[in-house]
N, C-alpha and C positions, 0 to 999 in steps of 0.2 A: 598215263597212269604212273609210269616209271619216274617221270620227272617230278610229279607231285610227291611221290614217296621219297625221292632224293632231297627235295626241298624241305620236307618235314624233318627228315633225318638231320640235315644241316642246321635247321633251326633248333632242334633239340641239343645238338652239340654246342652251338653258340650260346644257348641259354645256360647249359651246364658250366661252360668255361667262364661265363660272366658272373655266375652266381657263386663260384668258388666251390663247386661240388668236388672237383678233383683236387687232391692235396699233393704236396711235394712228397717224394719217396722217403726222405729222411724223417719228415714229420710223421708220416704214416707208420714207419717202422718203430719210431719212439713210442707211439701210442700203443702199438701191438705189444712191444716188449713190456710196457708198464702193465698192460692187462694180463699178460702171461705171468708176471711176477706176483700177482695177487695183491692182497691187502697188507702183506708183510712189510712192504717198503713204506707204507704209511706210518708204521710204528717207529721207524728210524728217522733221525734228523738228517738234514742234507750233509752235515759234516761226517756223520757216521757212514752214510752211503758212499761219500767220497773216499773215506779211508778204506772201505771194503773194495772200492774200485781200484785204488792204487795197489793194494795187495794183489788183486786178481790180474792186473795188467802186467805183472812181472812174469806170469806164466802164460805162454801163447795159447795153450789149449783152453785155459780158463778165460782168457780174453775173448777167444772166439765164442765160447759158450755164453759169455756175458752179452755179446752182441746178438746172439740167437735167442736165448732163453731169459735173459735178465740177470742183474747182478746178484740177487738173492739166491737164485737157483745155482748159478755158477760158483759163487763163494761156498755155498753149502756142499756142493758136489766135490770140490777140490780141497777145501780146508776144514770141513766139518761145520758144526753149529756156529752161528754168529755169536761172538763173545759178549755182546751187549744187548 
């Protein structure tokens, strides 16, 4: 019985790995950050987001918060409302 359970468990793991169920940590954290940021980032262009990111990278605390909570939340917390 134990060997059957182990065999089923191994088959499930093999199926998950081959189907791409597991994602790379960097990809997963990017998706989570985007979801935390909400829809506000959808209103900004890529160039505008990049300029906010450059401003925030100059401050280590802001950069850390950007990695954890997203660029919109970090910029707003340290520099106030977004100028555009």
